[in-house]
Structures are given as structure tokens and as C-alpha cells.
C-alpha positions in Angstrom: -4.7 -7.2 -13.1 -1.0 -7.6 -13.2 -0.1 -9.3 -9.8 3.2 -7.5 -9.9 2.5 -4.5 -7.7 0.8 -4.1 -4.3 -3.1 -4.0 -4.5 -3.9 -0.7 -2.9 -6.8 0.6 -4.9 -10.5 0.5 -4.2 -13.1 1.2 -6.9 -16.0 3.6 -6.3 -18.9 3.3 -6.0 -18.9 -0.5 -5.8 -16.1 -0.7 -3.2 -14.3 -3.7 -4.8 -10.5 -3.8 -4.5 -7.5 -6.0 -5.1 -6.0 -3.9 -7.9 -2.8 -1.9 -8.1 -3.3 1.8 -9.0 -1.9 1.4 -12.5 -4.3 -1.4 -13.4 -7.3 0.2 -11.7 -6.8 3.5 -13.7 -7.0 1.6 -17.0 -10.4 0.1 -16.3 -13.8 1.6 -17.2 -15.9 -0.9 -15.3 -15.2 -3.1 -12.2 -13.9 -6.6 -13.2 -15.9 -8.2 -10.4 -19.4 -6.6 -10.8 -19.1 -4.6 -14.0 -20.3 -1.4 -12.3 -19.0 1.8 -13.9 -16.0 3.2 -12.1 -16.4 6.8 -11.0 -13.2 7.1 -9.0 -10.2 5.0 -7.9 -9.2 5.5 -4.2 -5.9 4.5 -2.6 -6.5 2.3 0.5 -2.8 2.0 1.5 -1.8 3.2 5.0 1.2 5.6 4.9 3.4 3.5 7.2 2.9 0.4 5.0 4.3 2.2 2.0 7.4 3.6 3.7 8.5 0.7 6.0 10.1 -2.3 4.5 11.3 -4.1 7.7 8.7 -5.7 10.0 8.6 -4.2 13.5 9.2 -7.5 15.2 12.4 -8.0 13.1 13.9 -4.8 14.4 13.3 -6.0 18.0 15.1 -9.3 17.2 18.1 -7.5 15.9 18.5 -5.5 19.1 18.0 -8.4 21.4 20.2 -10.8 19.4 23.3 -8.7 20.0 23.2 -9.5 23.7 25.0 -12.6 25.0 23.8 -14.6 27.9 26.1 -15.2 30.8 26.8 -18.9 31.2 27.8 -20.2 34.6 
């Protein structure tokens, strides 16, 4: 387990995760329960992989450009 990449993989059939795909594919058995790995499944949502800026940050940028009228 490298801790360098995002942990997006789930091991089957045991269901344990917390591994990046590169590390998961190097294993023969689960490091948590030692069950034989039959398949490695990606658990990443598509929008999480593509979007780098948090949605609430975008809203702040739009609203911060407006100036309040001071009387």
C-alpha cells in the first residue's frame, strides 16, 4: 500500500478496500483478511475523478466578485 494515489479499489470477494488500483493489482491475497483475491473493482465515482475544484469553491468565486453598496 503506497499512500501516494487515491484509494479507489475494492477487493472481491471479501469487499475490503483502501488500496489504489496499482497496489491492489499486485496482490494475491487481501492484506486485511488474507482471502484470495478473485477480482479488483474500481469504486470511484466518475465525477470525483474529473472534478478537482469543490463545488462550494466555485460558488464563492462567483459571489466574491460582487461588491456591496455601502451607504
